[in-house]
C-alpha beads as a LAMMPS data file, in Angstrom:
LAMMPS data file: protein, C-alpha beads

269 atoms
268 bonds

1 atom types
1 bond types

-500.0 500.0 xlo xhi
-500.0 500.0 ylo yhi
-500.0 500.0 zlo zhi

Masses

1 110.0

Atoms # bond

1 1 1 91.179 408.728 -18.692
2 1 1 92.669 412.759 -17.815
3 1 1 92.746 415.459 -20.762
4 1 1 94.519 418.876 -20.147
5 1 1 93.817 422.495 -21.380
6 1 1 96.077 425.615 -21.878
7 1 1 96.044 428.752 -23.905
8 1 1 97.916 431.930 -24.051
9 1 1 101.290 430.710 -23.399
10 1 1 102.850 433.932 -25.128
11 1 1 106.415 431.992 -25.326
12 1 1 108.094 434.516 -27.365
13 1 1 106.474 437.582 -25.426
14 1 1 107.226 436.213 -22.463
15 1 1 110.603 435.337 -23.557
16 1 1 110.627 431.378 -22.556
17 1 1 112.492 429.356 -24.654
18 1 1 110.116 426.905 -26.479
19 1 1 112.139 423.945 -26.264
20 1 1 112.715 424.169 -22.526
21 1 1 108.942 424.976 -22.192
22 1 1 107.791 421.983 -24.236
23 1 1 109.936 419.388 -22.261
24 1 1 109.124 420.692 -19.041
25 1 1 105.384 420.536 -19.760
26 1 1 106.095 417.113 -21.299
27 1 1 107.475 415.961 -17.973
28 1 1 104.622 417.495 -16.082
29 1 1 102.203 415.731 -18.160
30 1 1 103.336 412.568 -17.993
31 1 1 103.840 412.595 -14.334
32 1 1 100.100 414.016 -14.257
33 1 1 98.902 410.813 -16.319
34 1 1 97.129 413.397 -19.170
35 1 1 96.559 411.172 -22.125
36 1 1 95.616 414.267 -24.418
37 1 1 96.479 417.867 -24.460
38 1 1 94.910 420.510 -25.922
39 1 1 96.584 423.824 -26.781
40 1 1 94.165 426.848 -27.206
41 1 1 96.143 429.394 -29.256
42 1 1 98.533 432.033 -28.868
43 1 1 101.660 429.986 -28.187
44 1 1 103.677 432.825 -30.508
45 1 1 103.448 435.366 -32.666
46 1 1 104.486 433.222 -35.913
47 1 1 102.608 430.043 -37.067
48 1 1 106.010 428.243 -38.091
49 1 1 107.371 429.007 -34.632
50 1 1 103.830 427.743 -32.990
51 1 1 104.066 424.616 -35.097
52 1 1 107.502 423.862 -34.240
53 1 1 106.780 423.894 -30.306
54 1 1 103.693 421.782 -31.052
55 1 1 105.770 418.901 -32.862
56 1 1 108.368 419.204 -30.338
57 1 1 106.055 418.898 -27.682
58 1 1 104.603 415.683 -29.188
59 1 1 108.205 414.337 -29.946
60 1 1 108.742 414.751 -26.184
61 1 1 105.430 412.918 -25.424
62 1 1 105.700 410.217 -27.699
63 1 1 102.748 407.551 -27.813
64 1 1 101.736 408.489 -24.392
65 1 1 99.854 411.664 -24.970
66 1 1 98.110 413.151 -27.755
67 1 1 98.695 416.739 -28.625
68 1 1 96.214 418.885 -30.505
69 1 1 96.121 422.604 -31.163
70 1 1 94.228 425.403 -32.668
71 1 1 95.843 428.963 -33.590
72 1 1 94.762 432.003 -31.736
73 1 1 95.296 435.574 -33.532
74 1 1 98.806 435.823 -32.248
75 1 1 99.857 432.582 -34.368
76 1 1 97.821 433.806 -36.987
77 1 1 99.198 436.891 -37.375
78 1 1 102.388 436.983 -39.350
79 1 1 102.394 433.926 -41.680
80 1 1 98.705 433.170 -42.595
81 1 1 96.059 434.429 -44.313
82 1 1 92.320 433.202 -43.621
83 1 1 92.272 430.788 -46.394
84 1 1 95.438 429.274 -45.632
85 1 1 94.178 429.218 -41.343
86 1 1 91.300 426.952 -42.850
87 1 1 93.175 424.670 -44.807
88 1 1 96.346 423.451 -42.402
89 1 1 96.916 420.074 -42.940
90 1 1 98.131 418.387 -39.966
91 1 1 97.560 415.764 -37.440
92 1 1 97.652 417.958 -34.999
93 1 1 95.785 420.854 -35.886
94 1 1 92.027 420.515 -34.501
95 1 1 90.241 423.612 -35.930
96 1 1 87.218 422.551 -37.598
97 1 1 87.800 419.168 -36.532
98 1 1 87.307 416.352 -33.756
99 1 1 89.184 414.052 -31.328
100 1 1 87.581 410.975 -29.785
101 1 1 88.500 409.805 -26.799
102 1 1 89.452 406.211 -27.099
103 1 1 87.563 404.050 -24.525
104 1 1 84.833 407.220 -23.584
105 1 1 81.849 408.495 -25.344
106 1 1 83.614 411.839 -25.227
107 1 1 84.260 414.238 -28.520
108 1 1 86.398 417.045 -28.386
109 1 1 85.661 419.509 -31.083
110 1 1 88.103 422.003 -32.158
111 1 1 87.694 425.700 -33.562
112 1 1 89.829 428.644 -33.823
113 1 1 86.437 430.804 -33.348
114 1 1 86.809 434.854 -34.038
115 1 1 84.792 437.793 -32.768
116 1 1 82.130 440.105 -33.940
117 1 1 82.051 443.211 -31.460
118 1 1 79.095 441.650 -29.959
119 1 1 80.659 442.133 -26.449
120 1 1 80.573 445.956 -27.287
121 1 1 76.955 446.470 -27.928
122 1 1 77.601 450.460 -27.868
123 1 1 80.070 450.128 -30.822
124 1 1 78.444 449.983 -34.132
125 1 1 79.992 448.082 -37.146
126 1 1 82.018 450.608 -38.844
127 1 1 83.516 451.858 -35.581
128 1 1 85.092 448.079 -34.560
129 1 1 86.485 447.759 -38.628
130 1 1 88.417 451.077 -37.871
131 1 1 89.954 449.696 -34.470
132 1 1 90.120 446.261 -36.324
133 1 1 92.003 447.065 -39.687
134 1 1 93.662 450.771 -38.387
135 1 1 95.201 449.733 -34.921
136 1 1 94.654 446.471 -33.574
137 1 1 97.230 443.647 -33.903
138 1 1 95.221 441.483 -36.055
139 1 1 95.137 443.994 -38.901
140 1 1 97.869 442.092 -40.904
141 1 1 95.796 439.029 -41.064
142 1 1 94.444 438.885 -44.620
143 1 1 90.311 437.784 -45.016
144 1 1 88.175 438.606 -47.585
145 1 1 85.006 439.034 -45.331
146 1 1 84.286 441.504 -42.612
147 1 1 84.679 439.943 -38.844
148 1 1 80.704 439.130 -38.674
149 1 1 80.619 437.111 -41.759
150 1 1 83.909 435.067 -40.400
151 1 1 82.066 434.790 -36.972
152 1 1 79.106 433.171 -38.850
153 1 1 81.097 431.264 -40.669
154 1 1 82.595 429.865 -37.382
155 1 1 79.030 429.390 -35.968
156 1 1 77.967 427.223 -39.103
157 1 1 80.836 424.706 -39.226
158 1 1 80.469 424.361 -35.192
159 1 1 76.709 423.689 -35.723
160 1 1 77.706 421.245 -38.201
161 1 1 79.921 419.780 -36.247
162 1 1 77.915 419.674 -33.032
163 1 1 75.079 418.151 -35.304
164 1 1 77.556 415.470 -36.296
165 1 1 78.351 414.716 -32.762
166 1 1 75.101 414.556 -31.673
167 1 1 73.731 412.103 -34.432
168 1 1 76.914 409.729 -32.860
169 1 1 75.404 410.293 -29.306
170 1 1 78.821 411.718 -28.253
171 1 1 79.533 413.923 -24.965
172 1 1 81.215 416.814 -26.051
173 1 1 83.843 419.158 -25.205
174 1 1 84.501 422.202 -27.392
175 1 1 88.002 423.964 -27.557
176 1 1 88.020 427.578 -29.092
177 1 1 90.471 430.505 -28.329
178 1 1 87.917 433.438 -28.547
179 1 1 85.699 434.463 -25.646
180 1 1 81.981 433.116 -25.857
181 1 1 81.056 434.436 -22.664
182 1 1 80.640 437.710 -21.109
183 1 1 81.050 436.832 -17.217
184 1 1 84.571 438.145 -16.958
185 1 1 84.495 441.305 -19.617
186 1 1 84.315 444.644 -18.259
187 1 1 81.510 446.477 -19.580
188 1 1 82.187 450.447 -19.687
189 1 1 81.432 453.319 -22.461
190 1 1 84.984 454.579 -22.140
191 1 1 86.383 454.133 -25.716
192 1 1 89.410 451.643 -24.883
193 1 1 87.417 449.287 -23.060
194 1 1 84.848 449.332 -25.729
195 1 1 87.267 448.914 -28.503
196 1 1 89.124 446.116 -26.728
197 1 1 85.902 444.067 -25.853
198 1 1 84.670 444.261 -29.434
199 1 1 87.645 441.819 -30.545
200 1 1 87.153 439.350 -27.274
201 1 1 84.848 437.013 -29.403
202 1 1 81.117 436.553 -29.706
203 1 1 78.347 436.046 -27.426
204 1 1 76.581 434.015 -30.292
205 1 1 79.216 431.476 -29.798
206 1 1 78.320 431.148 -25.877
207 1 1 74.759 431.155 -26.640
208 1 1 75.232 428.252 -29.178
209 1 1 77.603 426.362 -27.180
210 1 1 75.198 426.691 -23.900
211 1 1 71.913 426.031 -25.998
212 1 1 73.686 422.775 -26.890
213 1 1 72.607 420.068 -24.555
214 1 1 75.218 417.474 -25.725
215 1 1 78.414 419.934 -24.597
216 1 1 79.347 420.080 -21.054
217 1 1 82.706 421.899 -21.155
218 1 1 84.006 424.699 -23.154
219 1 1 87.616 425.875 -22.940
220 1 1 89.095 429.235 -24.156
221 1 1 91.526 431.645 -23.610
222 1 1 92.389 435.362 -25.656
223 1 1 91.455 437.415 -22.289
224 1 1 93.679 437.286 -20.036
225 1 1 91.920 436.920 -16.858
226 1 1 92.050 434.330 -14.041
227 1 1 88.499 433.566 -13.412
228 1 1 86.450 430.538 -11.378
229 1 1 84.595 427.981 -13.844
230 1 1 81.493 429.420 -15.164
231 1 1 78.186 427.687 -15.635
232 1 1 75.623 428.594 -18.292
233 1 1 72.591 426.123 -19.116
234 1 1 74.737 423.400 -17.374
235 1 1 77.621 424.049 -19.274
236 1 1 80.920 424.722 -17.726
237 1 1 83.015 427.321 -19.204
238 1 1 86.893 427.237 -18.519
239 1 1 89.436 430.358 -19.314
240 1 1 92.778 428.464 -19.411
241 1 1 94.819 431.602 -20.426
242 1 1 98.354 431.852 -18.553
243 1 1 98.875 435.425 -19.967
244 1 1 101.820 437.787 -20.342
245 1 1 104.186 438.579 -17.630
246 1 1 105.048 442.330 -18.085
247 1 1 100.976 442.750 -17.515
248 1 1 100.582 442.903 -13.928
249 1 1 97.970 440.193 -12.357
250 1 1 98.235 437.921 -15.447
251 1 1 100.496 435.277 -14.293
252 1 1 99.516 433.527 -10.957
253 1 1 103.566 433.094 -10.302
254 1 1 106.641 434.731 -10.495
255 1 1 107.855 431.946 -13.206
256 1 1 106.240 430.761 -16.535
257 1 1 106.359 427.323 -15.454
258 1 1 104.493 427.329 -12.051
259 1 1 102.007 430.107 -14.106
260 1 1 101.063 427.389 -16.674
261 1 1 100.378 424.618 -14.250
262 1 1 98.057 426.929 -12.150
263 1 1 96.270 427.935 -15.272
264 1 1 96.415 424.246 -16.706
265 1 1 92.988 422.291 -16.269
266 1 1 93.053 418.605 -15.929
267 1 1 90.105 416.748 -16.537
268 1 1 89.213 413.246 -15.875
269 1 1 86.456 411.756 -18.025

Bonds

1 1 1 2
2 1 2 3
3 1 3 4
4 1 4 5
5 1 5 6
6 1 6 7
7 1 7 8
8 1 8 9
9 1 9 10
10 1 10 11
11 1 11 12
12 1 12 13
13 1 13 14
14 1 14 15
15 1 15 16
16 1 16 17
17 1 17 18
18 1 18 19
19 1 19 20
20 1 20 21
21 1 21 22
22 1 22 23
23 1 23 24
24 1 24 25
25 1 25 26
26 1 26 27
27 1 27 28
28 1 28 29
29 1 29 30
30 1 30 31
31 1 31 32
32 1 32 33
33 1 33 34
34 1 34 35
35 1 35 36
36 1 36 37
37 1 37 38
38 1 38 39
39 1 39 40
40 1 40 41
41 1 41 42
42 1 42 43
43 1 43 44
44 1 44 45
45 1 45 46
46 1 46 47
47 1 47 48
48 1 48 49
49 1 49 50
50 1 50 51
51 1 51 52
52 1 52 53
53 1 53 54
54 1 54 55
55 1 55 56
56 1 56 57
57 1 57 58
58 1 58 59
59 1 59 60
60 1 60 61
61 1 61 62
62 1 62 63
63 1 63 64
64 1 64 65
65 1 65 66
66 1 66 67
67 1 67 68
68 1 68 69
69 1 69 70
70 1 70 71
71 1 71 72
72 1 72 73
73 1 73 74
74 1 74 75
75 1 75 76
76 1 76 77
77 1 77 78
78 1 78 79
79 1 79 80
80 1 80 81
81 1 81 82
82 1 82 83
83 1 83 84
84 1 84 85
85 1 85 86
86 1 86 87
87 1 87 88
88 1 88 89
89 1 89 90
90 1 90 91
91 1 91 92
92 1 92 93
93 1 93 94
94 1 94 95
95 1 95 96
96 1 96 97
97 1 97 98
98 1 98 99
99 1 99 100
100 1 100 101
101 1 101 102
102 1 102 103
103 1 103 104
104 1 104 105
105 1 105 106
106 1 106 107
107 1 107 108
108 1 108 109
109 1 109 110
110 1 110 111
111 1 111 112
112 1 112 113
113 1 113 114
114 1 114 115
115 1 115 116
116 1 116 117
117 1 117 118
118 1 118 119
119 1 119 120
120 1 120 121
121 1 121 122
122 1 122 123
123 1 123 124
124 1 124 125
125 1 125 126
126 1 126 127
127 1 127 128
128 1 128 129
129 1 129 130
130 1 130 131
131 1 131 132
132 1 132 133
133 1 133 134
134 1 134 135
135 1 135 136
136 1 136 137
137 1 137 138
138 1 138 139
139 1 139 140
140 1 140 141
141 1 141 142
142 1 142 143
143 1 143 144
144 1 144 145
145 1 145 146
146 1 146 147
147 1 147 148
148 1 148 149
149 1 149 150
150 1 150 151
151 1 151 152
152 1 152 153
153 1 153 154
154 1 154 155
155 1 155 156
156 1 156 157
157 1 157 158
158 1 158 159
159 1 159 160
160 1 160 161
161 1 161 162
162 1 162 163
163 1 163 164
164 1 164 165
165 1 165 166
166 1 166 167
167 1 167 168
168 1 168 169
169 1 169 170
170 1 170 171
171 1 171 172
172 1 172 173
173 1 173 174
174 1 174 175
175 1 175 176
176 1 176 177
177 1 177 178
178 1 178 179
179 1 179 180
180 1 180 181
181 1 181 182
182 1 182 183
183 1 183 184
184 1 184 185
185 1 185 186
186 1 186 187
187 1 187 188
188 1 188 189
189 1 189 190
190 1 190 191
191 1 191 192
192 1 192 193
193 1 193 194
194 1 194 195
195 1 195 196
196 1 196 197
197 1 197 198
198 1 198 199
199 1 199 200
200 1 200 201
201 1 201 202
202 1 202 203
203 1 203 204
204 1 204 205
205 1 205 206
206 1 206 207
207 1 207 208
208 1 208 209
209 1 209 210
210 1 210 211
211 1 211 212
212 1 212 213
213 1 213 214
214 1 214 215
215 1 215 216
216 1 216 217
217 1 217 218
218 1 218 219
219 1 219 220
220 1 220 221
221 1 221 222
222 1 222 223
223 1 223 224
224 1 224 225
225 1 225 226
226 1 226 227
227 1 227 228
228 1 228 229
229 1 229 230
230 1 230 231
231 1 231 232
232 1 232 233
233 1 233 234
234 1 234 235
235 1 235 236
236 1 236 237
237 1 237 238
238 1 238 239
239 1 239 240
240 1 240 241
241 1 241 242
242 1 242 243
243 1 243 244
244 1 244 245
245 1 245 246
246 1 246 247
247 1 247 248
248 1 248 249
249 1 249 250
250 1 250 251
251 1 251 252
252 1 252 253
253 1 253 254
254 1 254 255
255 1 255 256
256 1 256 257
257 1 257 258
258 1 258 259
259 1 259 260
260 1 260 261
261 1 261 262
262 1 262 263
263 1 263 264
264 1 264 265
265 1 265 266
266 1 266 267
267 1 267 268
268 1 268 269
């Protein structure tokens, strides 16, 4: 049994036709013998476009590969409020849900995640909020709570999922969009770095996942860097973001499909 993971394809920003991408990716996944494929957010800047792509990809793969997705901040931004994000009804949407891999003891738990400024300890909450709501891309996402409160909710939801997985004696893989570990974050007192680090994710998430014995693998995106697998307390953390062509060093090849293939992780179970 093989499962695949990818994030931050940014098809619209990368000027990639989504139907072409879905067909090419489907062909590759089928040839590789992947039986479940997990998309970790930031497919596009519009939820409806992202969902079109996901459903079309599933059509290309038919019954041979199960497709599941969560949302990144770009998918959320133009179309959805927080309440809508939490309540999407789709068989493909894995946020705060799980997929048990048939014939194994593995469970894949999905959660969009969020950020709480914890990767920028020199920035206070008020400064983080000013950046988020004044300048950052996510300012157009409607939510009725602070970023820290939203992260609190996310952590409580994940803890409940992990508890249920433990009771079911499952080995766990977690997929999330935002960053859970600091290994590849450049710490700096310079204002631009402080601001961007603040909205990368939450170290509290990494602590929760690494501290849960049944969690063996964690996949995430959002931070467009290429890094080796990171190990924390026996848990493997993988950044599978493809990134943006226009930013030097994000793509690992000259073309999208090869860059996607190079960042795709296929995990045998």
